[in-house]
N, C-alpha and C positions, 0 to 999 in steps of 0.2 A: 347279532350278526356274527357269522362264523369266522374263524381265522382264514379259511379258504377264500371267502369273499373279500376280506380285507386285503389279500395279497393279489387280487385280480381286478384291475381298474375298470374293466368293462362291466363286471358285476357291480362294482361300487357305483359306477355312473348311474345305473338304473335304480339302485337302492337310494342314492342321494336324493332323488326326486321326492322321496317320501319323508325326508328329514329337513327340518329348518336349519339355517346356518348355525344357530346356537347348539342344536343337538349334535350336529356334525362335529363341532369343535370339542364337545364334551367327550366324544369317543376317543379323542387323541390327546387331550390335555393331560399333563403328568400329575393327575390327582392321586392315582394309586400306583405310582411308579415303583418298580423293583429296584434293588441295589444296582443292577447292571443296566437296566433300560429305563429311560425317563418317560417312556410312553405308557399310557394306561394299559394298552394291550401289548405284551412283549413281542408279538408277531411283527409289530411295526418297526422293530429295531433290526429286523433282518434285511440284508441288502436286496435291492431290486434286481431281479435276474433276467427279466424279459428285455428285448431290444426292439424298440419301435422302428417301423420302416420310414417314419418321418419325424424329424427332430424339431422341437420348439425349445430353444436354449435360452434360459432367462438368467440374467445377472441380477442379484439382489445385494444391496449395499447396507442393509440393516433396517432397524425400526420394525414396525408391525404392518406395513402396507401390504405385505404378502397375503394377508387375510382377504384382500379384495382382488387379487389377481384372477385371471381367467384360467382356472385350473383344469378346465375341460381340454385345454390344448397343451399345457406344459409337460415336457418330458424330462428336463434337467433344470435344476436350480444351482447356479454357481454362487456360493456364498462369499461375498467380498466384504461383508460386515462382521460384526461380532456373532459368534456361534449362538444359535437359537434352537434349543432342543424341541421347542414347540413347532417350529417350522419343519424340522426334520420329521417329526411324528406325522404332521399333516401331509407333507409331500409324499411320504411313504404310503399313507392312507389313500392318496390319490394316484399311486402307482408311478410317481416321479422320482428320479434320482436327485440326491443332494450331494454336491461335490465341493471339495476344498479349493482354496486358492493356493497356487504354488508359485513362488517367486524366489530367486536366489541369484547371487552375483555370478556372472559368467566367468569372472576371474577365478573364483573358487572351484568351479566344477571341472577345471582341467585335471584336478587330482581325483583319480578313481575312488580313493578311500573316502574323500569328502562326499562324493556323489552317493556312495553307498550309505553313508551316515545320514545324509539329508533325506534320502528316499526312505530309510528305516524310520526316521522321525515323523515324516508325513504319513507313512503307512500306519504307524502306531496311533497317530492323532485321528486318522480316519476311522480306525477300528474303535477307538474309545468313544468317538462321537457318533458311531453307527452310520457312517457316511458311505457313499457309493463310488468314490473315486476322487480324481483331482483334475482341476483345470490349470494348466501351467501357463502363466502370463509373464513372459520375459520379453521386455521391449528394449533391451540394451543394445548399444552399438557392438557389432562384431565384424572384424575384418575377414575377408574371404580367405586369406592365407594364414590366418592365426590358428593357434591350437584350440581356441574357443569354438571355432566353426565345427570341428568334429566332436568336441566335448559336449556341445549342446544337443547334437543328434543322439549321442550316446546316453545322455541324461534322459531324454524322452524314451528311448528304447528300454533302458534299465528300469525306469519308473513304471512303464507299461507292463513289462514282464513281472515285476514284483507285485503290483496291484492285482493283475489278473491271476497270479498264483495264490495270493493270500486272501483276496476278497472275491467271492464268487459273483460273476456278472458285473464286476466293477468296470468303470469307464475312465480312460485317460485321454484328455484332449489338450490341444495347444493353440494359443491365440496367435494368429499371424497378421501381418500388415495387409492393407487393402490390395497390394500388388506384390509380386515376388521380385520386383526389380530394385532390390536393395533400398527400400524406403527407409528414411531416417538412419542411413548407414547401417542397416541391419542386413548383413549378408549371411543368411541362414541357408542350410541345406533343406529347402522347403519340401522337396519330394521325399527326401530321406526321413524327415520328421513326420510327414503325413503317413508314410509307410509304417513308421514305428509306433504310432498311436491309433486310437479308435477313429478319430477324425480331427480336423482343424477348424477352428472358429475364425472366419475372416472378418477382421475389424474394418468394415467398409465405412469408416468415418474418420474424422480428423485428417481428411485428405488434402488440407491446405497446410500441413505441417512443414512442408518445404515448397516455397513458391519461388520460381526462377524467372517468372515473367513480371508483368505489371503488378505492383503491390496494391491490390484492391480487395475489398470484401467479396467473398464468393461462397458458394454452397459447401456445406460440410461434407456432402457425398454426391458430387455431380453425377448425373445418370450415365453418360457415356464413359466417363473416366472409371466409375465404379464397375461397370460391366466388363470393360476392357481388362480390369484386374483379374476377374474370374476366367476370362478367355485365356489370359496368360498363365494362370495356375494350371488350367487344363492342358495347355500346350506343352508344359514341362513334364507332363505325364502323370499328374495327380488325378485320380479317379474322381468324377463329380460327386460320388457317394461318400467321399471323404471331406467334402466341403460344406460347411454351414455358413449361410450368409448372415453377417451381422449388420444390423441397421441402427441408426442413432435415434433415440427418443429425446434428444436435446439439440440445441442449436448454438450459434455463436453470435454474441453481441459485439459489434465493432464500433469504436468511436471514429468518426470520419474526420480526417484533416480537411477534406473538402467533399461535398456532395453535389455532383453535377446535376444539370436539369434532366439528363437521361438516366438518373439513379445510379451513377457510378460513385462508389464510396472509396476514396483514396485513404489508405491507412498508414500508420507509422511502420517503418521497417524494423522488425525485430528478427534477427537471424536465428536459425536453428539448424544444428548439425550440418553446417556448410552452406545452407541456402540463405540468401540475403533477406528473405521475407518469410513470415510464417503466421499461422493462426494463434500463436502464443500471445499476440497483441490483443486478441479478442478474449471475451469472457464467456465461458460455457453457461448456458441457460437451459433449465429443464422445460419440457413441453408444457407443463402445467403453468409455469410463469409466462411463457410466450402466449398462451391462449388468453391469459388475463390482460395482456398488454396490447395485443395486435389490433383490437377493435378501437382502442383509444389513440392509436398511432396517427401520425400525420398523413400516412399513405394508405393505411389498411393493407390487407394481405395482397401482395403482387405475385405474379408468376413469371419466372425467367425461362423462356423457351429453350435457350441453348443448354442450360444446366438442368432443366426439368425440375426446378425446385422453387419453393415459395420464399418470400422475404418481405420485410417491411422496414420503414424508416420512422424514427421518432426524434423528438428534441428533449434533451434532459433539462433539469432545472437551471443549469448554467448556460443554456442556449446552444449547446453543442449538438450536432447531428449524430445520430447513431443509425446503423443498419444491422438488422438481425436476420440471419439466414438459418433456416431450420428445415426439418422434414415433417410432413403431415401424411394422412392416409393416401392422398393422391400421389405424392412423390414416392412413397414407400411401395405402393401397389405396383407402380411401373417397374421398380427393381425386383420386387418379389415375384413377378411373372417369370423372371429369368430362372428362379429356383426350380419351378416346375418344368419349364420348357427345356432346361438343360439337365434335369435329373439330379439336382443337388440333394444333399442329405437332409437339408431343412433350413430353418431361419431362426434368428434370435435377435436380441437387442441389448444395447447398453443405454440405460439400464431400466428395469421395471419400476423402480421407485420414482421415475421422472413424471409419471402421470398423476392427475388429481383424483384421489379416491375418497374425497370428502362426502360424496353423496349429493352434492348440489346437482340439480337437474341438468343444467347445461354441461357441467363438468363430467357428469356421468355418461352423457351421450358421447362427448369427445373422447373419453377414456375407452368406451366400448368400441368406438370406431378404430382406434389405434390397435386394440387387440384383434379386432375382426380381420384386419388386413393381413395378419399373420397366418390365417387359416388356409389350409391346403385346399385348393380349388379342385373339385371332382369333375 
């Protein structure tokens, strides 16, 4: 296979049909790596230069489950686990970007010298690891009238300028809350940040982080609430092409203080950033665990019409009732339709490791269905 074909995903896609999975991996495994490039073919260490018109943004938290992802769709992998050169080589082979995680104290970035140093450090790391950019994930409290408000926007702009200048075709993105309305006391200049980077990833999950009404178990990403968040981002002037919808591949397991006959699960009040109740009392559960538990639960999978989300109830070994709220292909597809109807940049998830890649027949089908729902509908 020529270097030219390795750099062009469409050519690769057709040639992959002729190769087994093992043969494909042999092309990119670092068996004959050079001193500077860990990939077998040095061409794979070059940055990805093309920009797809539709984004499927994947968060990976480590291990080797990436070998079973649906690479026919993936355009970006944000690595939130330990650096894996094998993942980088294979992603580049498939024409997908691999980007760093960027997090830093908002107190520190007030100082322009510190910002420059932090950006230089991240840029050097990206170059050394042959990566294609950075995903900035800062979820700290910021007051609207504080110096951190402007400093955060400056950090994003300066990071974007530096990466674009130093790494050809590089991509800088920023993770934002499900709504621009100061969620979790995060008063950010969202329109300024969106203008300053390539696009923002909207974290449309953990939407019960601040509950001001009745303290009960509820959906991780309720349909109407989720889509209102995008409407609000667009209303403040953010181009839909700068928005990528983030959906959850995990749910929340809540212990009920009381479970009523009409399935209302009252939960313990755990305050968070000013709100009297939050999802902090719940336990995050990956989709693969949920799928193993739902059929043996006391309720089986139920559907809440108001929140357009599935849930189920079960009893633990101590006799306590639990309620689990999650997202499945049905609930995700309803929200994903908004992406196409409103011309968003694309879709992605937290996180790709949440599915069952064991190869079990039932799990294989469930996993394929979750990937399938991300596909752009023509």
